[in-house]
C-alpha positions as CSV (number, residue, x, y, z in Angstrom):
1,M,130.9,204.6,168.6
2,I,132.9,204.0,165.4
3,G,133.3,200.2,166.1
4,G,129.8,199.8,166.1
5,I,129.1,201.6,163.0
6,V,131.8,199.3,161.4
7,M,129.8,196.3,162.7
8,S,126.6,197.9,161.3
9,Q,127.8,198.1,158.1
10,S,129.6,194.7,158.1
11,N,126.1,193.5,159.1
12,L,124.6,195.2,156.5
13,E,126.8,194.4,153.9
14,K,126.2,190.7,154.6
15,Q,122.9,191.1,154.5
16,E,122.9,192.8,151.2
17,A,125.3,189.5,150.0
18,K,122.6,187.2,151.3
19,L,119.5,189.5,149.3
20,K,121.4,189.4,146.5
21,A,122.2,185.9,146.5
22,L,118.3,184.9,147.3
23,N,117.6,187.3,144.3
24,Q,119.8,185.2,142.0
25,K,118.1,182.0,143.3
26,I,114.8,183.2,142.5
27,K,115.8,184.4,139.1
28,D,117.2,180.7,138.4
29,E,114.1,179.3,139.5
30,K,112.0,181.2,137.3
31,N,113.7,180.4,134.6
32,K,114.2,176.8,134.8
33,I,110.0,176.9,135.5
34,E,109.9,179.0,132.3
35,Q,112.0,176.6,130.3
36,R,109.9,173.6,131.5
37,L,106.8,175.2,130.8
38,G,107.9,175.9,127.2
39,K,109.1,172.3,126.9
40,Q,105.9,170.8,127.8
41,I,103.8,173.1,125.8
42,I,105.7,172.3,122.9
43,S,105.8,168.7,123.5
44,Q,102.1,168.7,124.0
45,A,101.5,170.4,121.0
46,N,103.7,168.1,118.7
47,L,105.7,171.0,117.5
48,D,109.2,170.6,116.0
49,Y,111.7,172.8,117.8
50,A,113.8,173.0,114.9
51,N,111.0,174.5,112.5
52,L,110.1,177.4,115.2
53,S,111.1,181.0,114.4
54,N,111.0,183.6,117.0
55,D,107.7,185.4,115.6
56,Q,106.0,181.8,115.6
57,I,106.9,181.4,119.2
58,K,105.7,184.7,119.9
59,L,102.6,183.8,117.9
60,L,102.3,180.8,120.0
61,A,102.9,182.8,123.4
62,K,100.1,185.0,122.4
63,Q,97.4,182.3,121.6
64,F,98.1,180.0,124.5
65,S,98.0,183.3,127.2
66,V,94.8,184.2,125.4
67,S,93.2,180.5,125.4
68,L,94.6,180.6,129.2
69,L,93.0,183.6,130.0
70,N,89.7,182.7,128.3
71,D,89.7,179.4,130.3
72,I,90.6,181.5,133.7
73,S,87.7,183.9,133.1
74,K,85.1,181.1,132.1
75,E,85.9,179.1,135.6
76,I,85.7,182.4,137.7
77,K,82.2,183.0,135.9
78,R,81.1,179.5,137.2
């Protein structure tokens, strides 16, 4: 019986390690997407990275999200 518990614990630890690795992979991929999206927005808006403060970035993000949500809302109503 003890051997079975040790095997089960070992399998559980392996599964936890796989889950942790998968969660990290998801987090890394999410960060890549966020960076690419931000880069494209800055590029399309012809903004200068050097002149963007944190407050300006927050304001632009808010304006972008409001605009995007308004566009989505209009599409849904169609």
